[in-house]
N, C-alpha and C positions, 0 to 999 in steps of 0.2 A: 340335613338339618332335623328331620323327624327322628332319627337315630340318636342324634345329639340330645335332643329334649327327653327322650326316653331313658337316656343314660343319667340324667340328673333327677333324682327323687324329689318329692315335695318335702320341705322340712317339717319334722316333727320334733317338739322339744324334748331332749333326753331327760329321763327322770333324774331328779336331784341336782339339776343344773339351771343356772339362770341364763336368759338370753344374753347373747354376746353384745356387749355395749361398746366394743372398740370402734372407735372412728378412724378411718385411714383415708386421707385424700388420696384420689387417684393420681398416679405418677405414670409418667412414660418410663418403661424399663428397656434398657439395651439388652436385647436377647443374648449377648455374649457375656452379660454379667449375672444372668439369671443362676441361682444356685440349683444345681440338681440334687435328687435324693442321695442318700448314702451318709457317710459321716459328716459331711460339710453341711447337709441341709436338714438333716432330722436327727434325733437322738431316740434310739431304741431304749425303752424302759424295761429291761428284763427283770421283771419283779416275779419271783416264784409264787405260784397260785396258793401255796399254803400261807403266804403272808397277808393275802387278801381276807379281809374279815367277812363274816357271814353276810353282813349288809352290803358290802361291794359286790360280792357274787350274786346276790339277788338283784341288785341294780342293773349288773350287766345282763342278766338273763331277761329281766323286765324291758330294758332297753332293746335288746335283740328282737323280743317278741313284738315291738312296736314298729320295727323296720318292715315296711310293706313286702320286702323280698321274702321274709319269713313268716309273716303274720298269720297267713292262713293254712300254710302247708306244713309247719314245722311242729314236731312233736316235743314234749318237755325234754326228752333224753337227747334229741337232735340239738335243740338250743343249748343244753348244758355242753354238749361236745363242742359246737361252735365256740361258746364262751372259753372253753378250755385252750382254743388254738388261736385266739387273738392275741396280736402283739400290740402293746400300747406305745405310740410314737408321739413325741413332740416335734412339730414342724415348724422352722423358723420361716418368717415373713419372706416372700419372693422364691421359696423353694419350689422347684419343678417336681411334682408328685407323679405326674405322667406325661410321657413325651409322645406325641403323635407319631403313629407309625411303628411304634415299638411293640414288642411282644407283650401280651397282657400276663403277668405273673402274680398280681394281687388285686385286691379291691379294697376300698377304704370306707369306713364309716366315720363321719365327722362327729367327735364329741363336743368341741369348743372351736370357735374361730371361723373363718371363711375363706373359700378357694374360688378362684375364677376359672372359668371354661373358655378356651381360646381356639379359634381355627388356626391362628398364626400369632406367633410371639410379639409381633409388632402392630397388632391390630387390637381394637377394643374387645373386651370379654363379650361373648355371647349369652352366659349364663352365670349365675352366682350359686355356689353350694354352700349351704350353711348348717349350723349345728342341727343334728337330727337327720341330716340327709346322708346319702351314701353315693359313691361313684366308682366306675371302673368295672361294674359287674357285667357289661355287655361283652367286653373283651374276654373276661374270665369265663363266662357261661358259654360264649359262642366260639371261642378259641380263635379270635379275631384280633388283628393288629389294632392298637389305639387309634380311636377316630378323632381326637382332640387332645389338646394340652391341658392340663390342670395345673394351676399354680397357686400357691398359698398367698392369699391377700393379706392375711393378718397371721400372727402366731397361732398354730393350731394344735389341737391334741386329737389325735385319730386311733381308732383301732384298724389294723391291717389284717386282712384275711388272705393268705396266700392261696394261688390256685391249687398247689399240690395237696395242701390241707382240705380245701373244699372238695377236690376230687376224691380223697380218701374218706371223707365224711359221707359223700354221695354213694360211695359202694358200701359203706358200713350201714347207711340208712338207706336202702334202695325205694322204700315207701314214700320218700321225701322226693 
């Protein structure tokens, strides 16, 4: 339980976004009908970095600086490198982003929307992940299997950071 609480960061509002006002009534979900990630559950937005305007790039970097994981240890060049590896994804409601027991291949930063953290798909959530939070870092950093399920409660927009990208960044920036 303590590991699970550590896996869910405290929300910090991302710059340039409003608080999510989506209201979704809790519903029971049949685990067999939950959408898993991939093409059915989320849409990768492969937007080439050259199409981001300078303001968007600055917003990404500022947002990353406010993430507790990077706030005190990251250099400007590291933050810029992380921003260049992020994948923007739109995630549909009820999509399973993380499956308990699966290998940790990426972590997520929540830009918009909410996700539920669950020990079991047929039980009530044990935590809620909101805009400004991140999750999945424990498995990625400690090379451990996933300790819980994470399912989109609302439609979400997230940044995904792949473990392979983070590993490469860590070797490129050993001071971090």
